[in-house]
C-alpha positions, 0 to 999 in steps of 0.5 A: 192399799194393804187391803187391795195387795191382801185381796189379790194374794188371796187370789194368787194364793188360790189360783196361781198354782195352775194359772202361772201368771207370775216367774217371781211373786214375793207377799211378804215384799208387796204387803211392806211396800202396801203398808209403805204407802199407806202411810203416806200423806200424799199419793201419786196417780197410781196409789190403789193400783197392784201391778205386775210387770213382764219378766223382760223389765229389769227390777231392782234386786228381783229376778228378770230373765226373760222367759229364758234358762239362759238368764237363769238367776239374773238380778238386775242393781236398777230397775228400769226407768218405767218401773221407777215411774209406776213405783213413785207413781203409787202402785205396788209392783206385786210380782214379775209376770211370765213371758214367752222365752225372749218375748217371742214364740215360744210358751212360757207355763201360763194357761188361759184363765178360762180353759186351762188347755188353751194359750193366754197369748203372747208373748205377754202372756202372764200379765195379761192372765193375771188380770182376767177373772177369775184370778184377778192377781193384780189390777194393772199390768205391764207387758210389750208388744213386737208384733201382737204381744200385747193386743192378742193376749189382751183379746184372749183373755177378755181384759183392756190392752194398749199399745201406745204410739212407738217410743212414747214410753221408755224402754231402757231396762227393756230386753232389746228384741228389735228396737225399731218395733218394741213398744211397753203396752198396759193391761186393766180392767177398763181403758181409763186404768190402761191409760193412765198407767201409761201416761204415768210411766210414759212420764206424763201428768196422765190428765194429758191422756185424758182426751173428752169422749167423742160426740160421735165417733166416726170409725173406719173399717179395715178387715185386711187381706188376713180377713179370710184366715179369722175363725167365721165366728170371729169375722161374725163377732166383728160384724156385730160389734160394728153394727152395734157401735153404729147403733149407738151413734157411731158413724161407722163406714168401710172406705177402700182400704190402703192397700199397702197396709197388706205389704207390712206383715213382711216388711214387719216379719223383715224388721223383726228377724234381721234386729232380733237376730243382732239383738238375741243372737250372740245370747243364744250363741252362748249356750244354743242347748237352753235355747227353744227350736223357735228362737233359733229359726229366728235367728237364723232367718235374721242373719240370712236377710241382707242389710240392704233388704234391712234397709229398705223395709226401714224406708217403706215403714216411714212411707207407709206411716206417711200414707196412712196418716192421709189415709186415716185422717178424716176418722176418729179411729179404725176398727179391725180384729185384734186376732183371728178367734179365739185362743188356740191351744196352750202349745202356741201362742197364736197368730199375732198377724193381726196385729202386725200392720199396726206395730209396724206403723207405731200406732196407738192401739186398744183391745176391748172384750166384746164377748165370748166365742163358741167354746166360751173363750173371750173375743175382742175387739181392736181400735186403732188411733194415729200416731202421737194421737194416743189420748184420742185413741184411749178416748174413742177405745173407751167410748166404743167399750162403753157402747159395746156392754163395757164389760170385763169378761168373768168366769164363774166360779167353781173353775172349771167354769160354766159356760153360760152365755154371753153377756155382750148380747 
């Protein structure tokens, strides 16, 4: 364990000055914990993993500032349940990864490891960037998703991102934004590791999340009503990915779409704004001058939504979830875009709408890297499952990852990277 920690810290020393993946990093503490873990006679299922934890998740004795000056200097006395499970499982929490302000849209200082003029995505920006080569400042990371905050940065940074079924992982000790949507997710460089971390922090035996790989998986292609919003090269990549999986032996179909899915984007916005205004609004009210225009606009929007409209949106959420379960019953998973293209400039965190439907439904989803776009930045494929079918989704996502190249995007050194082709083609 000590060797892994030392290697990660060496990479951090080299890349962190420009990457800014961590809001807090303590090398002495990480080495001390690694030595203690090495001295144990028995190790947990996460032994050997060095993990970054998003800075909205409480860690005892360690700053947790939620990307906001309104939380500057905040040091919790107790760790969130998921952090306790991480550490009991043998993982070393190397530091707290940067989050956008309140896990919303206003970006933190983290840049994309492939191009520092681009965003790593948000809001789990530091978690995704810390895993991406050449950083490798962690071997696993914890993020959260209320709209697209795990899947999108995973796609932008060329790593695996996994968002379990809503509610599978406890969120006590995690900053609340929208309780009906907030979901803890994991990042890793392979699907199995992302699933193993998720299982442990869910309080389960990892073996329960390891379903057999499907012999002939059956996929449904879902382009959604936002298809034309994606860049042409991203649409072409998606079609190539689907074709490659079909050539590998999968059954890939494009069924008649569930039209109500397109309503989910606006419905998620209603729920997120209404609940976000009530969770974050009182904090911002203490000193609005220390909050961004993005979060203040969201709070104003949420406070203008009548409670009746919010209740209607929740009722539509339940109805849509039932309709989706019926529609998707004949498929192992859905194939869809995780984002509209390569990472945009760093003054934004990118458009989450390609994740919104699936977050609103509360179903599990994974993003796996599949190649590079025209500017040498990663592109990915989103694989979506069914509620409570986390193990099955992980198995199918791993199959897709293996048969689309099984690679993790890598930036050649020295930095800045050379654009030297696409290993997935």
